[in-house]
C-alpha positions as CSV (number, residue, x, y, z in Angstrom):
1,X,45.8,-15.8,-15.6
2,X,47.9,-12.7,-14.5
3,X,44.9,-10.6,-15.5
4,X,42.7,-12.0,-13.3
5,X,41.7,-9.7,-10.2
6,X,41.2,-12.5,-7.9
7,X,43.1,-15.9,-7.3
8,X,42.1,-18.9,-6.1
9,X,44.1,-20.6,-3.2
10,X,45.2,-23.2,-6.5
11,X,46.1,-20.5,-8.5
12,X,48.3,-18.4,-6.0
13,X,50.4,-21.9,-5.1
14,X,51.0,-22.4,-8.7
15,X,51.9,-18.6,-9.8
16,X,54.1,-18.5,-6.3
17,X,55.8,-21.7,-6.8
18,X,56.8,-21.4,-10.0
19,X,59.3,-18.3,-10.1
20,X,60.8,-19.8,-6.4
21,X,61.1,-23.6,-7.9
22,X,62.5,-22.0,-11.0
23,X,64.9,-19.3,-9.7
24,X,66.3,-22.3,-7.2
25,X,66.6,-24.7,-10.3
26,X,68.2,-22.2,-12.3
27,X,71.5,-21.0,-9.6
28,X,71.6,-25.1,-8.9
29,X,72.5,-25.3,-13.0
30,X,74.8,-22.6,-12.8
31,X,77.2,-24.2,-10.3
32,X,76.6,-27.3,-11.4
33,X,75.9,-27.5,-14.5
34,X,73.7,-30.8,-14.2
35,X,70.7,-30.0,-16.1
36,X,69.0,-33.4,-14.9
37,X,69.4,-32.6,-11.1
38,X,68.2,-29.0,-12.1
39,X,65.5,-30.4,-13.4
40,X,64.4,-32.8,-10.7
41,X,65.5,-30.1,-8.0
42,X,62.7,-28.1,-10.0
43,X,59.9,-30.6,-9.8
44,X,60.6,-31.0,-5.9
45,X,60.9,-27.4,-5.2
46,X,58.0,-26.9,-7.1
47,X,55.9,-29.5,-5.7
48,X,56.8,-28.7,-1.8
49,X,56.3,-24.7,-2.3
50,X,52.8,-25.2,-4.0
51,X,51.6,-27.6,-1.4
52,X,53.4,-25.3,1.6
53,X,51.5,-22.0,0.0
54,X,48.2,-23.6,-1.2
55,X,47.6,-24.8,2.5
56,X,48.9,-21.6,4.0
57,X,46.5,-19.5,1.3
58,X,44.1,-21.8,2.1
59,X,43.7,-21.9,5.7
60,X,44.2,-18.2,6.0
61,X,41.9,-17.1,3.3
62,X,38.5,-19.5,4.0
63,X,39.4,-19.1,7.8
64,X,38.2,-15.5,6.9
65,X,35.8,-16.8,4.4
66,X,34.2,-18.9,6.9
67,X,33.8,-16.0,9.6
68,X,32.1,-13.6,7.3
69,X,29.4,-16.1,6.5
70,X,29.1,-16.6,10.1
71,X,28.4,-13.3,10.6
72,X,26.2,-13.0,7.6
73,X,24.2,-15.5,8.6
74,X,24.3,-14.2,12.1
75,X,23.0,-18.1,13.6
76,X,25.1,-20.9,15.2
77,X,25.9,-23.4,12.6
78,X,24.3,-27.0,12.8
79,X,26.5,-29.7,12.2
80,X,25.2,-29.8,8.5
81,X,26.3,-26.3,8.3
82,X,29.8,-27.1,9.8
83,X,30.0,-29.9,7.3
84,X,29.0,-27.4,4.6
85,X,31.6,-24.5,5.8
86,X,34.3,-27.2,5.9
87,X,33.9,-29.5,2.9
88,X,32.0,-27.3,0.8
89,X,32.5,-23.5,1.0
90,X,36.0,-23.6,0.1
91,X,35.1,-24.7,-3.2
92,X,33.3,-21.1,-3.8
93,X,35.4,-18.6,-5.7
94,X,36.5,-15.4,-4.2
95,X,33.7,-14.0,-6.8
96,X,31.0,-16.2,-5.8
97,X,31.9,-15.3,-1.8
98,X,32.2,-11.3,-3.0
99,X,28.6,-11.8,-4.7
100,X,27.2,-13.4,-1.6
101,X,28.0,-10.6,0.4
102,X,27.0,-7.7,-1.9
103,X,23.9,-9.6,-2.1
104,X,23.5,-9.5,1.7
105,X,24.4,-5.6,2.1
106,X,21.8,-4.8,-0.2
107,X,19.3,-6.9,1.7
108,X,20.9,-5.6,4.8
109,X,20.4,-1.8,3.1
110,X,17.0,-2.5,2.0
111,X,15.7,-4.0,5.7
112,X,17.1,-0.4,7.1
113,X,15.2,1.3,4.8
114,X,12.1,-0.3,6.2
115,X,13.0,0.1,9.7
116,X,14.0,3.7,9.1
117,X,10.3,4.1,7.4
118,X,8.7,1.9,10.1
119,X,10.1,4.0,12.9
120,X,8.8,7.7,11.1
121,X,5.2,5.9,10.5
122,X,5.4,4.8,14.2
123,X,6.3,8.1,15.5
124,X,3.5,9.9,13.0
125,X,1.1,7.4,14.4
126,X,1.6,7.6,18.1
127,X,1.7,11.8,17.6
128,X,-1.8,11.6,15.9
129,X,-3.4,9.0,18.1
130,X,-2.4,11.4,20.9
131,X,-3.7,14.4,19.2
132,X,-6.9,12.2,18.5
133,X,-7.4,11.8,22.2
134,X,-6.1,14.9,24.2
135,X,-8.6,16.8,22.1
136,X,-11.8,14.8,23.3
137,X,-10.6,14.3,26.6
138,X,-9.5,17.7,27.6
139,X,-13.1,19.1,26.3
140,X,-14.6,16.6,28.9
141,X,-12.2,17.3,31.8
142,X,-12.9,21.0,31.1
143,X,-16.8,21.0,30.8
144,X,-16.8,18.5,34.0
145,X,-14.3,21.1,36.0
146,X,-16.4,23.8,34.8
147,X,-19.5,21.8,36.3
148,X,-18.0,21.0,39.4
149,X,-16.9,24.3,40.0
150,X,-20.8,25.8,40.3
151,X,-21.9,25.9,36.8
152,X,-24.1,22.2,37.8
153,X,-26.4,24.5,39.3
154,X,-26.7,26.9,36.3
155,X,-29.6,26.4,34.5
156,X,-28.5,28.2,31.6
157,X,-25.1,26.4,30.8
158,X,-25.4,23.2,32.7
159,X,-27.4,20.8,30.0
160,X,-25.4,22.6,27.3
161,X,-22.2,21.7,29.2
162,X,-23.0,17.9,29.8
163,X,-24.6,17.3,25.7
164,X,-21.1,18.8,24.9
165,X,-19.0,16.3,27.1
166,X,-21.5,13.8,25.9
167,X,-20.4,14.1,22.7
168,X,-16.8,14.2,23.0
169,X,-17.2,10.7,24.9
170,X,-18.8,9.8,21.8
171,X,-16.1,10.9,19.6
172,X,-13.8,8.7,21.6
173,X,-16.0,5.9,21.9
174,X,-15.8,5.6,18.3
175,X,-12.2,6.4,18.1
176,X,-11.7,3.4,20.0
177,X,-13.9,1.3,17.9
178,X,-12.1,2.2,14.6
179,X,-8.6,1.1,16.3
180,X,-10.6,-2.0,17.7
181,X,-11.5,-2.6,14.1
182,X,-8.4,-1.8,12.4
183,X,-6.3,-4.2,15.0
184,X,-8.7,-7.1,14.0
185,X,-8.5,-6.7,10.4
186,X,-4.7,-6.3,10.3
187,X,-4.1,-9.1,12.4
188,X,-7.0,-11.6,10.8
189,X,-9.2,-12.2,13.5
190,X,-12.0,-10.6,11.8
191,X,-14.4,-13.4,10.6
192,X,-16.1,-12.3,7.3
193,X,-19.5,-13.9,6.9
194,X,-19.8,-13.9,3.0
195,X,-23.6,-13.7,0.9
196,X,-24.8,-12.7,-1.9
197,X,-26.5,-9.1,-1.9
198,X,-27.8,-6.9,-4.6
199,X,-25.2,-3.8,-4.2
200,X,-27.4,-1.2,-5.3
201,X,-30.1,-1.9,-2.6
202,X,-27.2,-1.8,-0.2
203,X,-26.1,2.0,-1.9
204,X,-29.8,3.1,-1.3
205,X,-30.0,1.8,2.4
206,X,-26.7,4.1,3.3
207,X,-28.0,6.7,1.3
208,X,-31.3,6.6,3.5
209,X,-28.7,6.5,6.9
210,X,-26.7,9.4,5.8
211,X,-29.7,11.4,5.1
212,X,-30.0,14.1,7.8
213,X,-26.3,15.1,7.2
214,X,-27.2,15.1,3.1
215,X,-29.8,17.3,3.8
216,X,-27.7,19.5,6.5
217,X,-24.9,20.0,3.5
218,X,-27.4,20.5,0.8
219,X,-25.8,17.2,-1.0
220,X,-27.9,15.3,-3.4
221,X,-26.7,11.9,-3.3
222,X,-28.1,9.3,-6.1
223,X,-27.1,5.9,-8.0
224,X,-25.6,7.1,-11.3
225,X,-28.1,6.9,-14.5
226,X,-27.7,3.4,-16.3
227,X,-26.2,1.6,-13.0
228,X,-29.7,1.0,-11.7
229,X,-30.1,-2.5,-12.7
230,X,-29.6,-5.1,-10.2
231,X,-26.2,-6.5,-10.0
232,X,-25.4,-9.2,-7.0
233,X,-22.1,-9.3,-5.0
234,X,-20.6,-12.0,-2.9
235,X,-19.7,-10.4,0.1
236,X,-19.4,-9.9,3.6
237,X,-22.6,-7.0,3.6
238,X,-21.8,-5.6,7.3
239,X,-18.7,-4.5,6.1
240,X,-19.3,-3.5,2.9
241,X,-22.0,-1.5,4.5
242,X,-19.0,0.2,7.0
243,X,-16.9,0.5,3.5
244,X,-19.8,3.0,2.0
245,X,-20.7,4.6,4.9
246,X,-16.9,5.8,5.4
247,X,-16.8,6.5,1.7
248,X,-19.9,8.2,1.9
249,X,-19.0,10.5,5.0
250,X,-15.9,10.8,3.7
251,X,-17.5,12.5,0.5
252,X,-20.0,14.7,2.8
253,X,-17.6,16.1,4.8
254,X,-15.3,17.3,2.2
255,X,-18.3,18.1,-0.7
256,X,-19.4,21.5,-1.8
257,X,-22.9,23.0,-0.6
258,X,-25.3,22.1,-3.5
259,X,-23.2,19.3,-4.5
260,X,-23.8,15.4,-5.2
261,X,-22.7,12.1,-4.7
262,X,-23.1,9.5,-7.0
263,X,-22.9,5.6,-6.9
264,X,-22.4,3.5,-9.9
265,X,-21.9,-0.6,-10.3
266,X,-20.5,-2.0,-13.3
267,X,-19.8,-5.8,-14.4
268,X,-16.4,-6.4,-15.2
269,X,-15.2,-9.5,-16.4
270,X,-18.7,-11.7,-15.7
271,X,-16.8,-12.4,-12.2
272,X,-16.0,-9.1,-10.8
273,X,-18.7,-6.3,-10.0
274,X,-17.0,-2.5,-9.7
275,X,-18.8,-0.1,-7.4
276,X,-18.0,3.2,-7.4
277,X,-18.5,6.4,-4.9
278,X,-17.8,9.9,-6.7
279,X,-18.4,13.4,-5.8
280,X,-17.9,16.8,-7.2
281,X,-15.7,18.5,-4.1
282,X,-12.9,20.0,-3.1
283,X,-10.8,17.0,-4.4
284,X,-7.5,15.4,-3.2
285,X,-4.1,17.1,-4.5
286,X,-1.9,14.5,-6.2
287,X,1.1,14.7,-3.4
288,X,-1.9,13.2,-0.9
289,X,-3.0,10.4,-3.0
290,X,-0.7,7.9,-2.2
291,X,-0.9,8.4,1.6
292,X,-4.7,9.0,2.3
293,X,-5.4,5.5,3.2
294,X,-2.9,5.6,6.2
295,X,-4.2,5.9,9.7
296,X,-4.7,9.4,11.1
297,X,-3.2,11.0,7.5
298,X,-4.9,14.2,7.0
299,X,-4.6,16.2,3.7
300,X,-5.7,19.6,5.2
301,X,-5.4,19.7,9.5
302,X,-7.4,22.4,9.6
303,X,-10.2,21.7,7.7
304,X,-10.5,17.9,8.5
305,X,-10.0,18.7,12.4
306,X,-13.3,20.9,11.9
307,X,-14.8,18.1,10.1
308,X,-14.6,15.4,12.9
309,X,-14.2,11.9,12.8
310,X,-11.6,9.6,14.2
311,X,-9.3,10.1,11.0
312,X,-9.0,6.0,10.5
313,X,-12.0,5.7,7.9
314,X,-10.4,5.4,4.9
315,X,-7.7,3.2,6.6
316,X,-10.9,0.9,7.5
317,X,-12.3,1.1,3.9
318,X,-8.6,0.0,3.0
319,X,-8.3,-2.9,5.0
320,X,-12.0,-4.0,4.4
321,X,-11.7,-4.3,0.9
322,X,-7.9,-5.7,1.6
323,X,-9.5,-8.7,3.4
324,X,-11.9,-9.3,0.8
325,X,-8.9,-10.1,-1.5
326,X,-9.3,-7.0,-3.6
327,X,-7.7,-3.5,-3.9
328,X,-9.4,0.2,-3.2
329,X,-8.2,2.8,-6.1
330,X,-8.8,6.4,-5.6
331,X,-8.5,9.2,-8.5
332,X,-8.7,13.1,-7.9
333,X,-8.4,16.5,-9.3
334,X,-8.5,19.4,-6.9
335,X,-11.7,21.4,-7.4
336,X,-13.5,18.8,-9.6
337,X,-14.1,15.8,-7.3
338,X,-13.0,12.4,-6.1
339,X,-14.0,9.0,-7.3
340,X,-12.9,5.7,-4.9
341,X,-13.3,2.5,-6.3
342,X,-13.4,-1.0,-5.5
343,X,-14.1,-4.2,-6.9
344,X,-16.0,-7.5,-5.3
345,X,-16.8,-10.8,-6.9
346,X,-20.1,-11.7,-8.2
347,X,-22.7,-13.8,-6.7
348,X,-22.1,-17.3,-6.1
349,X,-24.7,-20.4,-5.7
350,X,-24.9,-20.8,-1.9
351,X,-28.6,-21.6,-1.3
352,X,-29.0,-18.3,0.4
353,X,-26.8,-19.2,3.3
354,X,-24.1,-17.3,4.6
355,X,-20.4,-18.4,4.1
356,X,-17.6,-18.0,7.0
357,X,-14.2,-17.0,6.3
358,X,-11.3,-15.7,8.0
359,X,-10.2,-12.3,6.6
360,X,-6.8,-12.9,6.3
361,X,-7.4,-16.0,3.8
362,X,-9.7,-13.7,1.6
363,X,-7.6,-13.6,-1.6
364,X,-7.9,-17.3,-2.2
365,X,-11.5,-17.1,-2.1
């Protein structure tokens, strides 16, 4: 018993009462030599001392423990909780209380770490958003001020300045549209209109819609040989179109001249279709791979600013795929290229009609 680090109030009362009553009975026996009275005195003193010490320790220790529990819970106790504090809690051992406090401390350390990371993310987001907004706004302001100060009547520059101002306004509109899209995806307000469609047909449509950019960059887009067999998926066609456009556009921005963008689709297990977009561009350094889906995250600040875009494309891709109950993955190596891949559900028997699903409930569908 004496080797224990923590004692219950009962044990404290017993251990403390034993020497007190024993010493008193021994002294009484030395003076009276009446062992029967000494034994009776020992028992009586032991009981009285035990009750006094036990109740004193119990009241003092467990009042402190109750205060700790109330501070941990940080809520006003209900009648049931008050009954718990008063009648059940004193039965807990000091070891159990210590475990509860340690668990609470760990939980709060984790919460503080999450808050710290969120604060860092918030500061980075606001800084990047401010930069993204200032660049086109200042450009528009500069062109407009120049036109108002006389360039409006200079036929050599007025049209060019207006075209440049229009391009920057379009950039602002696209940025706000992308932010609105992400807000809807994160809040679960977006409704997915799921239907059956052939994924290769959609990929060809995306390649065709970006054909002007691909020709300008001398990049060839094609479906990987062996993946031409039509595969029907069950998803929101327009949202997946947005995913493919963002992935192909990303490959165009960071692809090499005379490079390639290859799309592929495979059956995985009869229930899923794997879709991949691969380029042979500059690639992404390993230290950036875990963060490329964050809003406004830039792997190469100068090059990405020059390439244009809102910096939200990959974040939108991630949210759309997650709204479908899947995850997107990336493989990349510098100067070799990058592959983005995601799974989609195989076709369902839906009699050709679209099925409507809230985006925040896709994991169960």
